[in-house]
C-alpha positions, 0 to 999 in steps of 0.5 A: 299778244303783240301785233306786227306792223306789216307793209300793206299793198295799196293797189295791184301794181304796188310791189314794195315801199320805202320807209320814210319816217317812223312817227313813233319811237320804241316805248311810245304808247299806242292807240288803235288807229294811230299812224305809226310809220310813213311809207312812200310807194309807187302809188302814194305816200301813206301811213301804216296804222296801229291795229291794237292798243299798246306800246311800240315794242320794236322797229325791224326796218329802219328809215330809208329802206325799201322793202317788199309788200308783206314785210313786217316793219316792227311790232306793237306790244299789247297792253301789259306785255314786255319786250320778252313777249316779242317774237323772234326775228327771222327771215322771210321765205318765198313771196307775199303771195305764197302761202308759206310766206313768213311775214316777219323779216330781219334786217339782212345780215352782212355777208362775210367780208363786207363792211358793216353798217354804212356800207352793209350789204343787203341780200334778199333771202332768195338770192342768199339761198340761190348763192348757196346752191350755185356756190357763189361767194356774195362778198363784193357782189354789187346789188342792182335791186332797190336800195342796192339789194343783191337779187337773184339776177345778180347772183345768176350774173356772177355765176354766168360771168367768166372767171376773171377775178371779179365778183361784181353783179350784172352791171359792171361799173362805168369808168370814172368821169373827169367832168366836174359834178355840179349836183348829184340827185339820188334816185330815192324817194319819189324819184326812186319809185318812178325809176323802178316803175319805169324800168318795169314798164320798159320790160313790157312788149308795147306798141305805140299807134299814132293818129290824128283827129279833127277836133274843130267842133270839140274846140268850139264846144269847149268855148261854148262851155265857158259861159255855162261853167262860169258859175262853177268858177272853172274854165273848160279845158281840152283835157276834160273832153279827152277824159270824157271821150276815153271813158266812153270809148272804154265803156264801148270797148271792154278789152281796153279796160283791163289788167294783165296779171300773170297769164290772165287778162282781166276785163274790169267792171269799173272804168277808172281813168288815171290822169298823169300829173307833173309835180315838183320832183316827179309824177303822180297818177290820181284816178277818176273813179267811174269816169264813164258815169260822170258828166263832163262838168263832174269830170272837170271839177274832180280833175282840178280837185285832184290836181290841187291835192297832188301839188299839196301832197294830200292825195288819199290812197283811194284817189291813187289806186285802182286805175284801169287805163291812163292818160298822159297829156303833153299838149301844153309842151308842144309835143306832137307824138311820143311813146307813153310808158304803160302803167302796169298792170294796165294794158293801155295808155293814151298820150295826148299831143298838141292841137294844131291849126292845119290846112285841110281839104274838105269837099274839094276846098282847103280850110283851116281845121284844129287837128289833134295828135293822139298816141296809144301805147298798148301791151301786145301780150294782151291786145293785138294791133287791129283792136287797138287801132279800132280803140284809138280811132273810136276816141278820135271819132268821139272827139271829132263829133262832140254832140254826145257830150251835150246830151 
């Protein structure tokens, strides 16, 4: 019996993925475990593997398309089967979390009056059904979803718009600019994934709390570690200390180590810290699993290993998923305070700003101290200001007195 090639969900925050490249052609022999198609998601670049031996019987989703988790991308024919044994191509119903979901998806048909391939209109099944119910003509509706898909919101916007002869979607086209274009960068691939994730994050009612921490002793401790870590061939960095402090604070404040899923705040058992890393053309957030159980040196070694893999695009799925809290560090760019965007379904993220030498009054005397800037953004639906303030203050306290790191 033929087996569907289904887009899996790599991590709780993954909703869709882009088909980057088919690694097999129709008719190619397939062995169970073969990599069939390369997918780019908000989490990681990865390949979908074959679940049976046979041949590639059909490709349902072409390269470049963005499709939802659970979409059937194609089919592998079992040994001895032919094209006649392939299932019919039908459209999905509901969502991948709905028991009634049918995980066999057709290429969306063009709406009446819309130009065929190249400018073919893509309409989600729910949007098409809603358009029928509301009497909306899909001809000419501009989609605002991934890859220009017409969504339910687009249909609702057209239905709510005053009758003016226009059938475009929610966003009216901007007037053409007369400024010459030097270069056009399409929001696709990793850049497109980042754009979608940032749009999701901006819809969350978040609040940012900014504070400072006296990290003079922590910086001194960092210098002490230079000799101790020489054998490991790495130099200690301020970020290593921050990750360790955040991991400890999360262990002591379980409410911060949580995901918001639907109407549930799920306190998580493991402390997995995501660390944002800039790469050419985008941003990745690899994860240090069980960070609260690792020594400072173990954290430092793992961060550098993940950074090397991020630059070479060789991070595994497990290294990019299941983070419970994230850190983004702009201290090297001389940024003091900023509003970091949440990485849903996480409910908190720490933005690390610069460390500055500032005159500070201690016991009536003015002394120069190393002062760090910390910015905690949190999801106000899951967390209130007072406990969030306590949490970021606990991080500041842990950094101010690093004696616990020496144990």
